[in-house]
mmCIF file of the N, C-alpha and C atoms, coordinates in Angstrom:
data_MODEL
# 
_entry.id   MODEL 
# 
loop_
_atom_site.group_PDB 
_atom_site.id 
_atom_site.type_symbol 
_atom_site.label_atom_id 
_atom_site.label_alt_id 
_atom_site.label_comp_id 
_atom_site.label_asym_id 
_atom_site.label_entity_id 
_atom_site.label_seq_id 
_atom_site.pdbx_PDB_ins_code 
_atom_site.Cartn_x 
_atom_site.Cartn_y 
_atom_site.Cartn_z 
_atom_site.occupancy 
_atom_site.B_iso_or_equiv 
_atom_site.pdbx_formal_charge 
_atom_site.auth_seq_id 
_atom_site.auth_comp_id 
_atom_site.auth_asym_id 
_atom_site.auth_atom_id 
_atom_site.pdbx_PDB_model_num 
ATOM 1   N N  . MET A 1 1  ? -84.330 -24.293 42.063 1.00 0.00 ? 1  MET A N  1 
ATOM 2   C CA . MET A 1 1  ? -83.330 -23.456 42.640 1.00 0.00 ? 1  MET A CA 1 
ATOM 3   C C  . MET A 1 1  ? -83.889 -22.621 43.759 1.00 0.00 ? 1  MET A C  1 
ATOM 4   N N  . LYS A 1 2  ? -85.175 -22.275 43.647 1.00 0.00 ? 2  LYS A N  1 
ATOM 5   C CA . LYS A 1 2  ? -85.806 -21.459 44.697 1.00 0.00 ? 2  LYS A CA 1 
ATOM 6   C C  . LYS A 1 2  ? -85.847 -22.166 45.996 1.00 0.00 ? 2  LYS A C  1 
ATOM 7   N N  . ASP A 1 3  ? -86.143 -23.442 45.995 1.00 0.00 ? 3  ASP A N  1 
ATOM 8   C CA . ASP A 1 3  ? -86.166 -24.218 47.247 1.00 0.00 ? 3  ASP A CA 1 
ATOM 9   C C  . ASP A 1 3  ? -84.789 -24.273 47.901 1.00 0.00 ? 3  ASP A C  1 
ATOM 10  N N  . LEU A 1 4  ? -83.782 -24.543 47.119 1.00 0.00 ? 4  LEU A N  1 
ATOM 11  C CA . LEU A 1 4  ? -82.382 -24.672 47.676 1.00 0.00 ? 4  LEU A CA 1 
ATOM 12  C C  . LEU A 1 4  ? -82.050 -23.317 48.341 1.00 0.00 ? 4  LEU A C  1 
ATOM 13  N N  . SER A 1 5  ? -82.354 -22.167 47.652 1.00 0.00 ? 5  SER A N  1 
ATOM 14  C CA . SER A 1 5  ? -82.035 -20.885 48.260 1.00 0.00 ? 5  SER A CA 1 
ATOM 15  C C  . SER A 1 5  ? -82.737 -20.675 49.567 1.00 0.00 ? 5  SER A C  1 
ATOM 16  N N  . ARG A 1 6  ? -83.956 -21.108 49.606 1.00 0.00 ? 6  ARG A N  1 
ATOM 17  C CA . ARG A 1 6  ? -84.814 -20.891 50.799 1.00 0.00 ? 6  ARG A CA 1 
ATOM 18  C C  . ARG A 1 6  ? -84.291 -21.729 51.919 1.00 0.00 ? 6  ARG A C  1 
ATOM 19  N N  . TYR A 1 7  ? -83.899 -23.043 51.620 1.00 0.00 ? 7  TYR A N  1 
ATOM 20  C CA . TYR A 1 7  ? -83.363 -23.909 52.656 1.00 0.00 ? 7  TYR A CA 1 
ATOM 21  C C  . TYR A 1 7  ? -82.123 -23.309 53.194 1.00 0.00 ? 7  TYR A C  1 
ATOM 22  N N  . ARG A 1 8  ? -81.194 -22.825 52.405 1.00 0.00 ? 8  ARG A N  1 
ATOM 23  C CA . ARG A 1 8  ? -79.950 -22.262 52.884 1.00 0.00 ? 8  ARG A CA 1 
ATOM 24  C C  . ARG A 1 8  ? -80.204 -20.988 53.726 1.00 0.00 ? 8  ARG A C  1 
ATOM 25  N N  . ALA A 1 9  ? -81.148 -20.172 53.286 1.00 0.00 ? 9  ALA A N  1 
ATOM 26  C CA . ALA A 1 9  ? -81.516 -18.941 54.040 1.00 0.00 ? 9  ALA A CA 1 
ATOM 27  C C  . ALA A 1 9  ? -82.064 -19.354 55.398 1.00 0.00 ? 9  ALA A C  1 
ATOM 28  N N  . MET A 1 10 ? -82.903 -20.365 55.441 1.00 0.00 ? 10 MET A N  1 
ATOM 29  C CA . MET A 1 10 ? -83.483 -20.697 56.738 1.00 0.00 ? 10 MET A CA 1 
ATOM 30  C C  . MET A 1 10 ? -82.439 -21.322 57.647 1.00 0.00 ? 10 MET A C  1 
ATOM 31  N N  . GLU A 1 11 ? -81.538 -22.078 57.084 1.00 0.00 ? 11 GLU A N  1 
ATOM 32  C CA . GLU A 1 11 ? -80.452 -22.631 57.921 1.00 0.00 ? 11 GLU A CA 1 
ATOM 33  C C  . GLU A 1 11 ? -79.601 -21.471 58.563 1.00 0.00 ? 11 GLU A C  1 
ATOM 34  N N  . SER A 1 12 ? -79.346 -20.495 57.725 1.00 0.00 ? 12 SER A N  1 
ATOM 35  C CA . SER A 1 12 ? -78.495 -19.381 58.187 1.00 0.00 ? 12 SER A CA 1 
ATOM 36  C C  . SER A 1 12 ? -79.214 -18.551 59.256 1.00 0.00 ? 12 SER A C  1 
ATOM 37  N N  . LEU A 1 13 ? -80.506 -18.330 59.073 1.00 0.00 ? 13 LEU A N  1 
ATOM 38  C CA . LEU A 1 13 ? -81.405 -17.612 59.973 1.00 0.00 ? 13 LEU A CA 1 
ATOM 39  C C  . LEU A 1 13 ? -81.386 -18.337 61.344 1.00 0.00 ? 13 LEU A C  1 
ATOM 40  N N  . CYS A 1 14 ? -81.560 -19.600 61.340 1.00 0.00 ? 14 CYS A N  1 
ATOM 41  C CA . CYS A 1 14 ? -81.614 -20.388 62.576 1.00 0.00 ? 14 CYS A CA 1 
ATOM 42  C C  . CYS A 1 14 ? -80.326 -20.317 63.261 1.00 0.00 ? 14 CYS A C  1 
ATOM 43  N N  . ARG A 1 15 ? -79.206 -20.431 62.593 1.00 0.00 ? 15 ARG A N  1 
ATOM 44  C CA . ARG A 1 15 ? -77.896 -20.392 63.251 1.00 0.00 ? 15 ARG A CA 1 
ATOM 45  C C  . ARG A 1 15 ? -77.601 -18.968 63.837 1.00 0.00 ? 15 ARG A C  1 
ATOM 46  N N  . GLN A 1 16 ? -78.030 -17.922 63.037 1.00 0.00 ? 16 GLN A N  1 
ATOM 47  C CA . GLN A 1 16 ? -77.913 -16.583 63.601 1.00 0.00 ? 16 GLN A CA 1 
ATOM 48  C C  . GLN A 1 16 ? -78.755 -16.277 64.870 1.00 0.00 ? 16 GLN A C  1 
ATOM 49  N N  . SER A 1 17 ? -79.978 -16.852 64.750 1.00 0.00 ? 17 SER A N  1 
ATOM 50  C CA . SER A 1 17 ? -80.877 -16.694 65.879 1.00 0.00 ? 17 SER A CA 1 
ATOM 51  C C  . SER A 1 17 ? -80.369 -17.394 67.130 1.00 0.00 ? 17 SER A C  1 
ATOM 52  N N  . ALA A 1 18 ? -79.750 -18.550 66.971 1.00 0.00 ? 18 ALA A N  1 
ATOM 53  C CA . ALA A 1 18 ? -79.185 -19.290 68.131 1.00 0.00 ? 18 ALA A CA 1 
ATOM 54  C C  . ALA A 1 18 ? -78.123 -18.492 68.836 1.00 0.00 ? 18 ALA A C  1 
ATOM 55  N N  . VAL A 1 19 ? -77.408 -17.647 68.180 1.00 0.00 ? 19 VAL A N  1 
ATOM 56  C CA . VAL A 1 19 ? -76.353 -16.806 68.796 1.00 0.00 ? 19 VAL A CA 1 
ATOM 57  C C  . VAL A 1 19 ? -77.078 -15.775 69.680 1.00 0.00 ? 19 VAL A C  1 
ATOM 58  N N  . PHE A 1 20 ? -78.151 -15.219 69.246 1.00 0.00 ? 20 PHE A N  1 
ATOM 59  C CA . PHE A 1 20 ? -78.844 -14.130 70.039 1.00 0.00 ? 20 PHE A CA 1 
ATOM 60  C C  . PHE A 1 20 ? -79.858 -14.637 70.984 1.00 0.00 ? 20 PHE A C  1 
ATOM 61  N N  . HIS A 1 21 ? -80.178 -15.936 70.973 1.00 0.00 ? 21 HIS A N  1 
ATOM 62  C CA . HIS A 1 21 ? -81.116 -16.563 71.840 1.00 0.00 ? 21 HIS A CA 1 
ATOM 63  C C  . HIS A 1 21 ? -80.510 -17.736 72.500 1.00 0.00 ? 21 HIS A C  1 
ATOM 64  N N  . PRO A 1 22 ? -79.597 -17.653 73.433 1.00 0.00 ? 22 PRO A N  1 
ATOM 65  C CA . PRO A 1 22 ? -78.876 -18.818 73.969 1.00 0.00 ? 22 PRO A CA 1 
ATOM 66  C C  . PRO A 1 22 ? -79.791 -19.822 74.703 1.00 0.00 ? 22 PRO A C  1 
ATOM 67  N N  . HIS A 1 23 ? -80.835 -19.356 75.174 1.00 0.00 ? 23 HIS A N  1 
ATOM 68  C CA . HIS A 1 23 ? -81.741 -20.378 75.942 1.00 0.00 ? 23 HIS A CA 1 
ATOM 69  C C  . HIS A 1 23 ? -82.502 -21.289 74.850 1.00 0.00 ? 23 HIS A C  1 
ATOM 70  N N  . ASP A 1 24 ? -82.657 -20.785 73.704 1.00 0.00 ? 24 ASP A N  1 
ATOM 71  C CA . ASP A 1 24 ? -83.322 -21.575 72.650 1.00 0.00 ? 24 ASP A CA 1 
ATOM 72  C C  . ASP A 1 24 ? -82.313 -22.114 71.615 1.00 0.00 ? 24 ASP A C  1 
ATOM 73  N N  . SER A 1 25 ? -81.078 -21.955 71.908 1.00 0.00 ? 25 SER A N  1 
ATOM 74  C CA . SER A 1 25 ? -80.052 -22.359 70.887 1.00 0.00 ? 25 SER A CA 1 
ATOM 75  C C  . SER A 1 25 ? -80.138 -23.836 70.484 1.00 0.00 ? 25 SER A C  1 
ATOM 76  N N  . TRP A 1 26 ? -80.410 -24.693 71.459 1.00 0.00 ? 26 TRP A N  1 
ATOM 77  C CA . TRP A 1 26 ? -80.423 -26.142 71.098 1.00 0.00 ? 26 TRP A CA 1 
ATOM 78  C C  . TRP A 1 26 ? -81.540 -26.378 70.092 1.00 0.00 ? 26 TRP A C  1 
ATOM 79  N N  . ARG A 1 27 ? -82.720 -25.739 70.237 1.00 0.00 ? 27 ARG A N  1 
ATOM 80  C CA . ARG A 1 27 ? -83.771 -25.939 69.350 1.00 0.00 ? 27 ARG A CA 1 
ATOM 81  C C  . ARG A 1 27 ? -83.481 -25.272 67.968 1.00 0.00 ? 27 ARG A C  1 
ATOM 82  N N  . LEU A 1 28 ? -82.945 -24.084 67.984 1.00 0.00 ? 28 LEU A N  1 
ATOM 83  C CA . LEU A 1 28 ? -82.600 -23.409 66.763 1.00 0.00 ? 28 LEU A CA 1 
ATOM 84  C C  . LEU A 1 28 ? -81.526 -24.106 65.942 1.00 0.00 ? 28 LEU A C  1 
ATOM 85  N N  . LEU A 1 29 ? -80.542 -24.607 66.646 1.00 0.00 ? 29 LEU A N  1 
ATOM 86  C CA . LEU A 1 29 ? -79.481 -25.375 65.999 1.00 0.00 ? 29 LEU A CA 1 
ATOM 87  C C  . LEU A 1 29 ? -80.029 -26.657 65.362 1.00 0.00 ? 29 LEU A C  1 
ATOM 88  N N  . ALA A 1 30 ? -80.947 -27.339 66.085 1.00 0.00 ? 30 ALA A N  1 
ATOM 89  C CA . ALA A 1 30 ? -81.587 -28.490 65.547 1.00 0.00 ? 30 ALA A CA 1 
ATOM 90  C C  . ALA A 1 30 ? -82.377 -28.184 64.260 1.00 0.00 ? 30 ALA A C  1 
ATOM 91  N N  . GLN A 1 31 ? -83.075 -27.087 64.248 1.00 0.00 ? 31 GLN A N  1 
ATOM 92  C CA . GLN A 1 31 ? -83.736 -26.576 63.080 1.00 0.00 ? 31 GLN A CA 1 
ATOM 93  C C  . GLN A 1 31 ? -82.835 -26.306 61.866 1.00 0.00 ? 31 GLN A C  1 
ATOM 94  N N  . ALA A 1 32 ? -81.710 -25.641 62.227 1.00 0.00 ? 32 ALA A N  1 
ATOM 95  C CA . ALA A 1 32 ? -80.653 -25.348 61.219 1.00 0.00 ? 32 ALA A CA 1 
ATOM 96  C C  . ALA A 1 32 ? -80.155 -26.583 60.621 1.00 0.00 ? 32 ALA A C  1 
ATOM 97  N N  . GLU A 1 33 ? -79.980 -27.640 61.446 1.00 0.00 ? 33 GLU A N  1 
ATOM 98  C CA . GLU A 1 33 ? -79.503 -28.884 60.930 1.00 0.00 ? 33 GLU A CA 1 
ATOM 99  C C  . GLU A 1 33 ? -80.543 -29.565 59.931 1.00 0.00 ? 33 GLU A C  1 
ATOM 100 N N  . MET A 1 34 ? -81.833 -29.433 60.340 1.00 0.00 ? 34 MET A N  1 
ATOM 101 C CA . MET A 1 34 ? -82.849 -29.953 59.534 1.00 0.00 ? 34 MET A CA 1 
ATOM 102 C C  . MET A 1 34 ? -82.867 -29.272 58.093 1.00 0.00 ? 34 MET A C  1 
ATOM 103 N N  . TRP A 1 35 ? -82.722 -27.934 58.137 1.00 0.00 ? 35 TRP A N  1 
ATOM 104 C CA . TRP A 1 35 ? -82.699 -27.220 56.848 1.00 0.00 ? 35 TRP A CA 1 
ATOM 105 C C  . TRP A 1 35 ? -81.487 -27.522 56.008 1.00 0.00 ? 35 TRP A C  1 
ATOM 106 N N  . HIS A 1 36 ? -80.338 -27.796 56.723 1.00 0.00 ? 36 HIS A N  1 
ATOM 107 C CA . HIS A 1 36 ? -79.090 -28.202 56.033 1.00 0.00 ? 36 HIS A CA 1 
ATOM 108 C C  . HIS A 1 36 ? -79.351 -29.540 55.346 1.00 0.00 ? 36 HIS A C  1 
ATOM 109 N N  . HIS A 1 37 ? -79.953 -30.456 55.951 1.00 0.00 ? 37 HIS A N  1 
ATOM 110 C CA . HIS A 1 37 ? -80.220 -31.780 55.341 1.00 0.00 ? 37 HIS A CA 1 
ATOM 111 C C  . HIS A 1 37 ? -81.230 -31.654 54.175 1.00 0.00 ? 37 HIS A C  1 
ATOM 112 N N  . LYS A 1 38 ? -82.221 -30.794 54.376 1.00 0.00 ? 38 LYS A N  1 
ATOM 113 C CA . LYS A 1 38 ? -83.105 -30.548 53.236 1.00 0.00 ? 38 LYS A CA 1 
ATOM 114 C C  . LYS A 1 38 ? -82.436 -29.996 52.008 1.00 0.00 ? 38 LYS A C  1 
ATOM 115 N N  . ALA A 1 39 ? -81.462 -29.091 52.248 1.00 0.00 ? 39 ALA A N  1 
ATOM 116 C CA . ALA A 1 39 ? -80.726 -28.534 51.128 1.00 0.00 ? 39 ALA A CA 1 
ATOM 117 C C  . ALA A 1 39 ? -79.781 -29.594 50.471 1.00 0.00 ? 39 ALA A C  1 
ATOM 118 N N  . GLU A 1 40 ? -79.171 -30.446 51.304 1.00 0.00 ? 40 GLU A N  1 
ATOM 119 C CA . GLU A 1 40 ? -78.416 -31.571 50.765 1.00 0.00 ? 40 GLU A CA 1 
ATOM 120 C C  . GLU A 1 40 ? -79.199 -32.534 49.930 1.00 0.00 ? 40 GLU A C  1 
ATOM 121 N N  . ASP A 1 41 ? -80.459 -32.801 50.397 1.00 0.00 ? 41 ASP A N  1 
ATOM 122 C CA . ASP A 1 41 ? -81.333 -33.734 49.656 1.00 0.00 ? 41 ASP A CA 1 
ATOM 123 C C  . ASP A 1 41 ? -81.743 -33.164 48.420 1.00 0.00 ? 41 ASP A C  1 
ATOM 124 N N  . GLU A 1 42 ? -81.985 -31.803 48.416 1.00 0.00 ? 42 GLU A N  1 
ATOM 125 C CA . GLU A 1 42 ? -82.355 -31.092 47.133 1.00 0.00 ? 42 GLU A CA 1 
ATOM 126 C C  . GLU A 1 42 ? -81.177 -31.187 46.133 1.00 0.00 ? 42 GLU A C  1 
ATOM 127 N N  . LEU A 1 43 ? -79.948 -30.962 46.557 1.00 0.00 ? 43 LEU A N  1 
ATOM 128 C CA . LEU A 1 43 ? -78.824 -31.062 45.739 1.00 0.00 ? 43 LEU A CA 1 
ATOM 129 C C  . LEU A 1 43 ? -78.595 -32.480 45.190 1.00 0.00 ? 43 LEU A C  1 
ATOM 130 N N  . ALA A 1 44 ? -78.856 -33.467 46.050 1.00 0.00 ? 44 ALA A N  1 
ATOM 131 C CA . ALA A 1 44 ? -78.747 -34.882 45.587 1.00 0.00 ? 44 ALA A CA 1 
ATOM 132 C C  . ALA A 1 44 ? -79.759 -35.235 44.513 1.00 0.00 ? 44 ALA A C  1 
ATOM 133 N N  . ALA A 1 45 ? -81.000 -34.697 44.755 1.00 0.00 ? 45 ALA A N  1 
ATOM 134 C CA . ALA A 1 45 ? -82.075 -34.990 43.704 1.00 0.00 ? 45 ALA A CA 1 
ATOM 135 C C  . ALA A 1 45 ? -81.757 -34.349 42.400 1.00 0.00 ? 45 ALA A C  1 
ATOM 136 N N  . ARG A 1 46 ? -81.164 -33.185 42.453 1.00 0.00 ? 46 ARG A N  1 
ATOM 137 C CA . ARG A 1 46 ? -80.799 -32.484 41.188 1.00 0.00 ? 46 ARG A CA 1 
ATOM 138 C C  . ARG A 1 46 ? -79.667 -33.185 40.499 1.00 0.00 ? 46 ARG A C  1 
ATOM 139 N N  . SER A 1 47 ? -78.746 -33.682 41.274 1.00 0.00 ? 47 SER A N  1 
ATOM 140 C CA . SER A 1 47 ? -77.615 -34.428 40.732 1.00 0.00 ? 47 SER A CA 1 
ATOM 141 C C  . SER A 1 47 ? -78.106 -35.688 39.959 1.00 0.00 ? 47 SER A C  1 
ATOM 142 N N  . VAL A 1 48 ? -79.071 -36.363 40.585 1.00 0.00 ? 48 VAL A N  1 
ATOM 143 C CA . VAL A 1 48 ? -79.679 -37.582 40.001 1.00 0.00 ? 48 VAL A CA 1 
ATOM 144 C C  . VAL A 1 48 ? -80.373 -37.200 38.744 1.00 0.00 ? 48 VAL A C  1 
ATOM 145 N N  . GLN A 1 49 ? -81.136 -36.083 38.709 1.00 0.00 ? 49 GLN A N  1 
ATOM 146 C CA . GLN A 1 49 ? -81.897 -35.678 37.549 1.00 0.00 ? 49 GLN A CA 1 
ATOM 147 C C  . GLN A 1 49 ? -80.939 -35.271 36.410 1.00 0.00 ? 49 GLN A C  1 
ATOM 148 N N  . ARG A 1 50 ? -79.823 -34.633 36.809 1.00 0.00 ? 50 ARG A N  1 
ATOM 149 C CA . ARG A 1 50 ? -78.819 -34.194 35.747 1.00 0.00 ? 50 ARG A CA 1 
ATOM 150 C C  . ARG A 1 50 ? -78.134 -35.446 35.147 1.00 0.00 ? 50 ARG A C  1 
ATOM 151 N N  . ASP A 1 51 ? -77.790 -36.383 36.016 1.00 0.00 ? 51 ASP A N  1 
ATOM 152 C CA . ASP A 1 51 ? -77.100 -37.642 35.545 1.00 0.00 ? 51 ASP A CA 1 
ATOM 153 C C  . ASP A 1 51 ? -78.013 -38.438 34.627 1.00 0.00 ? 51 ASP A C  1 
ATOM 154 N N  . VAL A 1 52 ? -79.332 -38.434 34.884 1.00 0.00 ? 52 VAL A N  1 
ATOM 155 C CA . VAL A 1 52 ? -80.188 -39.215 34.097 1.00 0.00 ? 52 VAL A CA 1 
ATOM 156 C C  . VAL A 1 52 ? -80.498 -38.447 32.757 1.00 0.00 ? 52 VAL A C  1 
ATOM 157 N N  . ALA A 1 53 ? -80.575 -37.132 32.830 1.00 0.00 ? 53 ALA A N  1 
ATOM 158 C CA . ALA A 1 53 ? -80.890 -36.328 31.641 1.00 0.00 ? 53 ALA A CA 1 
ATOM 159 C C  . ALA A 1 53 ? -79.707 -36.252 30.660 1.00 0.00 ? 53 ALA A C  1 
ATOM 160 N N  . ALA A 1 54 ? -78.481 -36.262 31.143 1.00 0.00 ? 54 ALA A N  1 
ATOM 161 C CA . ALA A 1 54 ? -77.300 -36.112 30.287 1.00 0.00 ? 54 ALA A CA 1 
ATOM 162 C C  . ALA A 1 54 ? -77.210 -37.151 29.204 1.00 0.00 ? 54 ALA A C  1 
ATOM 163 N N  . PRO A 1 55 ? -77.317 -38.505 29.589 1.00 0.00 ? 55 PRO A N  1 
ATOM 164 C CA . PRO A 1 55 ? -77.248 -39.499 28.479 1.00 0.00 ? 55 PRO A CA 1 
ATOM 165 C C  . PRO A 1 55 ? -78.408 -39.423 27.532 1.00 0.00 ? 55 PRO A C  1 
ATOM 166 N N  . ILE A 1 56 ? -79.621 -38.954 27.970 1.00 0.00 ? 56 ILE A N  1 
ATOM 167 C CA . ILE A 1 56 ? -80.741 -38.830 27.052 1.00 0.00 ? 56 ILE A CA 1 
ATOM 168 C C  . ILE A 1 56 ? -80.460 -37.630 26.123 1.00 0.00 ? 56 ILE A C  1 
ATOM 169 N N  . ASP A 1 57 ? -79.924 -36.557 26.648 1.00 0.00 ? 57 ASP A N  1 
ATOM 170 C CA . ASP A 1 57 ? -79.640 -35.459 25.732 1.00 0.00 ? 57 ASP A CA 1 
ATOM 171 C C  . ASP A 1 57 ? -78.457 -35.807 24.743 1.00 0.00 ? 57 ASP A C  1 
ATOM 172 N N  . ALA A 1 58 ? -77.564 -36.675 25.101 1.00 0.00 ? 58 ALA A N  1 
ATOM 173 C CA . ALA A 1 58 ? -76.535 -37.091 24.167 1.00 0.00 ? 58 ALA A CA 1 
ATOM 174 C C  . ALA A 1 58 ? -77.133 -37.909 23.072 1.00 0.00 ? 58 ALA A C  1 
ATOM 175 N N  . VAL A 1 59 ? -78.024 -38.801 23.372 1.00 0.00 ? 59 VAL A N  1 
ATOM 176 C CA . VAL A 1 59 ? -78.665 -39.643 22.401 1.00 0.00 ? 59 VAL A CA 1 
ATOM 177 C C  . VAL A 1 59 ? -79.502 -38.846 21.468 1.00 0.00 ? 59 VAL A C  1 
ATOM 178 N N  . VAL A 1 60 ? -80.287 -37.973 22.034 1.00 0.00 ? 60 VAL A N  1 
ATOM 179 C CA . VAL A 1 60 ? -81.137 -37.148 21.260 1.00 0.00 ? 60 VAL A CA 1 
ATOM 180 C C  . VAL A 1 60 ? -80.356 -36.223 20.356 1.00 0.00 ? 60 VAL A C  1 
ATOM 181 N N  . GLY A 1 61 ? -79.277 -35.652 20.925 1.00 0.00 ? 61 GLY A N  1 
ATOM 182 C CA . GLY A 1 61 ? -78.434 -34.756 20.098 1.00 0.00 ? 61 GLY A CA 1 
ATOM 183 C C  . GLY A 1 61 ? -77.746 -35.525 19.002 1.00 0.00 ? 61 GLY A C  1 
ATOM 184 N N  . THR A 1 62 ? -77.276 -36.698 19.187 1.00 0.00 ? 62 THR A N  1 
ATOM 185 C CA . THR A 1 62 ? -76.744 -37.512 18.168 1.00 0.00 ? 62 THR A CA 1 
ATOM 186 C C  . THR A 1 62 ? -77.696 -37.907 17.125 1.00 0.00 ? 62 THR A C  1 
ATOM 187 N N  . GLU A 1 63 ? -78.904 -38.281 17.452 1.00 0.00 ? 63 GLU A N  1 
ATOM 188 C CA . GLU A 1 63 ? -79.954 -38.579 16.518 1.00 0.00 ? 63 GLU A CA 1 
ATOM 189 C C  . GLU A 1 63 ? -80.306 -37.406 15.714 1.00 0.00 ? 63 GLU A C  1 
ATOM 190 N N  . PHE A 1 64 ? -80.397 -36.216 16.272 1.00 0.00 ? 64 PHE A N  1 
ATOM 191 C CA . PHE A 1 64 ? -80.755 -34.996 15.552 1.00 0.00 ? 64 PHE A CA 1 
ATOM 192 C C  . PHE A 1 64 ? -79.552 -34.669 14.548 1.00 0.00 ? 64 PHE A C  1 
ATOM 193 N N  . GLN A 1 65 ? -78.376 -34.800 15.021 1.00 0.00 ? 65 GLN A N  1 
ATOM 194 C CA . GLN A 1 65 ? -77.297 -34.526 14.079 1.00 0.00 ? 65 GLN A CA 1 
ATOM 195 C C  . GLN A 1 65 ? -77.281 -35.457 12.910 1.00 0.00 ? 65 GLN A C  1 
ATOM 196 N N  . GLY A 1 66 ? -77.633 -36.728 13.147 1.00 0.00 ? 66 GLY A N  1 
ATOM 197 C CA . GLY A 1 66 ? -77.658 -37.685 12.004 1.00 0.00 ? 66 GLY A CA 1 
ATOM 198 C C  . GLY A 1 66 ? -78.806 -37.244 11.038 1.00 0.00 ? 66 GLY A C  1 
ATOM 199 N N  . ARG A 1 67 ? -79.923 -36.899 11.540 1.00 0.00 ? 67 ARG A N  1 
ATOM 200 C CA . ARG A 1 67 ? -81.034 -36.433 10.647 1.00 0.00 ? 67 ARG A CA 1 
ATOM 201 C C  . ARG A 1 67 ? -80.646 -35.245 9.917  1.00 0.00 ? 67 ARG A C  1 
ATOM 202 N N  . ALA A 1 68 ? -79.969 -34.275 10.535 1.00 0.00 ? 68 ALA A N  1 
ATOM 203 C CA . ALA A 1 68 ? -79.590 -33.075 9.895  1.00 0.00 ? 68 ALA A CA 1 
ATOM 204 C C  . ALA A 1 68 ? -78.614 -33.325 8.761  1.00 0.00 ? 68 ALA A C  1 
ATOM 205 N N  . ALA A 1 69 ? -77.663 -34.276 8.985  1.00 0.00 ? 69 ALA A N  1 
ATOM 206 C CA . ALA A 1 69 ? -76.658 -34.619 8.012  1.00 0.00 ? 69 ALA A CA 1 
ATOM 207 C C  . ALA A 1 69 ? -77.330 -35.299 6.792  1.00 0.00 ? 69 ALA A C  1 
ATOM 208 N N  . ARG A 1 70 ? -78.280 -36.199 7.048  1.00 0.00 ? 70 ARG A N  1 
ATOM 209 C CA . ARG A 1 70 ? -79.053 -36.862 5.990  1.00 0.00 ? 70 ARG A CA 1 
ATOM 210 C C  . ARG A 1 70 ? -79.812 -35.850 5.182  1.00 0.00 ? 70 ARG A C  1 
ATOM 211 N N  . ALA A 1 71 ? -80.520 -34.901 5.808  1.00 0.00 ? 71 ALA A N  1 
ATOM 212 C CA . ALA A 1 71 ? -81.266 -33.912 5.100  1.00 0.00 ? 71 ALA A CA 1 
ATOM 213 C C  . ALA A 1 71 ? -80.342 -33.116 4.294  1.00 0.00 ? 71 ALA A C  1 
ATOM 214 N N  . SER A 1 72 ? -79.255 -32.732 4.850  1.00 0.00 ? 72 SER A N  1 
ATOM 215 C CA . SER A 1 72 ? -78.314 -31.864 4.116  1.00 0.00 ? 72 SER A CA 1 
ATOM 216 C C  . SER A 1 72 ? -77.811 -32.553 2.865  1.00 0.00 ? 72 SER A C  1 
ATOM 217 N N  . ARG A 1 73 ? -77.479 -33.826 2.959  1.00 0.00 ? 73 ARG A N  1 
ATOM 218 C CA . ARG A 1 73 ? -77.010 -34.548 1.837  1.00 0.00 ? 73 ARG A CA 1 
ATOM 219 C C  . ARG A 1 73 ? -78.114 -34.721 0.814  1.00 0.00 ? 73 ARG A C  1 
ATOM 220 N N  . SER A 1 74 ? -79.406 -34.910 1.221  1.00 0.00 ? 74 SER A N  1 
ATOM 221 C CA . SER A 1 74 ? -80.445 -35.035 0.252  1.00 0.00 ? 74 SER A CA 1 
ATOM 222 C C  . SER A 1 74 ? -80.703 -33.712 -0.483 1.00 0.00 ? 74 SER A C  1 
ATOM 223 N N  . LEU A 1 75 ? -80.271 -32.643 0.040  1.00 0.00 ? 75 LEU A N  1 
ATOM 224 C CA . LEU A 1 75 ? -80.449 -31.281 -0.625 1.00 0.00 ? 75 LEU A CA 1 
ATOM 225 C C  . LEU A 1 75 ? -79.194 -31.007 -1.390 1.00 0.00 ? 75 LEU A C  1 
ATOM 226 N N  . GLY A 1 76 ? -78.175 -31.790 -1.404 1.00 0.00 ? 76 GLY A N  1 
ATOM 227 C CA . GLY A 1 76 ? -77.028 -31.650 -2.230 1.00 0.00 ? 76 GLY A CA 1 
ATOM 228 C C  . GLY A 1 76 ? -75.933 -30.773 -1.511 1.00 0.00 ? 76 GLY A C  1 
ATOM 229 N N  . ARG A 1 77 ? -76.078 -30.644 -0.187 1.00 0.00 ? 77 ARG A N  1 
ATOM 230 C CA . ARG A 1 77 ? -75.045 -29.790 0.633  1.00 0.00 ? 77 ARG A CA 1 
ATOM 231 C C  . ARG A 1 77 ? -74.229 -30.755 1.402  1.00 0.00 ? 77 ARG A C  1 
ATOM 232 N N  . ARG A 1 78 ? -73.071 -30.288 1.759  1.00 0.00 ? 78 ARG A N  1 
ATOM 233 C CA . ARG A 1 78 ? -72.196 -31.137 2.582  1.00 0.00 ? 78 ARG A CA 1 
ATOM 234 C C  . ARG A 1 78 ? -71.633 -30.361 3.732  1.00 0.00 ? 78 ARG A C  1 
# 
């Protein structure tokens, strides 16, 4: 999350600087675009990690619930 916040802050800073420095605006706007793409890449990477982790969590959670139910039955609880 720290990287994403930093990327967004740098993008914003570059865009604001472009307004106050018109002679360098082309370079600053190009840098802003670079930071924007870095932020998008970070979001995409997190989305992939979340999508991969979700099915694993579901399987582990189901397995854990099954074990808990078996242990509860062996103790005479329902």
